[in-house]
N, C-alpha and C positions, 0 to 999 in steps of 0.2 A: 448468544454469548460467543465472543471471539476466542479462538484458540490459535496460538502462534507457536511454530516450532522452527528452529534454525539448525541447519546441518550443512556444513561445507559451503558457506556463502549463499545458501538458498533458504529463504524465508517462506514458509507455507502458512497462509492465512485461511482458516476454516471457520465457518459459522457466520454470524451476523454481527454488525457493529451497531450499537445503540448510542444515540447522541448523549444520553445521560451518563454513559460509561466511557466516553471518548478520552477524557484525561487519564483515567486509570489504564486504558489500553496503551496510551502513549508512554506512561511510566513503565509498564510491563515490557514494551518493545525496547525502550531505552536500556533496560537491564540485559537484554540478550543480543542486541545489534552489535555487529562487529565494528571495530574502530579502524581496522587496517586492511579491509578487503572490499572489493566490489560486491554488490548485492543483487540477487535475482529474487523477485517476489512472485510466487505462484498464487494466482487468484482463482484457480479452478473451483475450489470449494467454498468460496466467499459468497455469501448471500447479500444481494444488494437490496436494501430496504428503503434507504433514503440517502440524502446527500452527505451524511456523516462519513460515509466511506471515502468520499472525495477529500474531506478534511484530513483523514488519516493518511491517504496516499500522498497528498501535498506535503504533509509533515515528514513522511519518510523520504521523499525526494529532497526536501531542503536539508534534512539531517545528513543524509548520505553524501549528497553533492557538496554540502558545506564542509565535509571532512575531506573533500578532494577525491572522492571515489565515484564510481559509476553505479547507477541503479537501473534495472530493467524489470518489466512486468510481463508475465506469461499468463495466458488463458483468461484475459479479461472478458467478461460477458458483454453481449451487445447492449444490454441495459446500462452497464457501467460506461461503455464507450459513448452511448447516447447522452448520459448525464454529464460526462466530462465535456462533450461537445457543446451542450447547452450552456455550461458554465464557463466556456472558453478556456478549459484546462487541458485539452488534448495534447498540445505540444509540450506544455510544462511537465505533465506526468509521463508523456511518452507513449501514449496509446494511439498514435496516429497511423499505425500500420497493423493490419489484422494478423 
């Protein structure tokens, strides 16, 4: 189960993302995401089980950048970096530097 908390432009994601719950996670995030500020996403406590995590990160990137704001990710795991590299999403998501 994914838990998300937002404080001062910092979104912390904890737990794991399941593909069957991806749409409900998107709706939950839409309810708390800021419209008028840049966003930093802390991935330290996010468990990477499958590629559904990439789908959620791409959604966040498109949503925040689409609003003309910046998004950055902190503490991505090596597993997540590897998955993003295999999917050709490293540059889009912004996981290209450790």
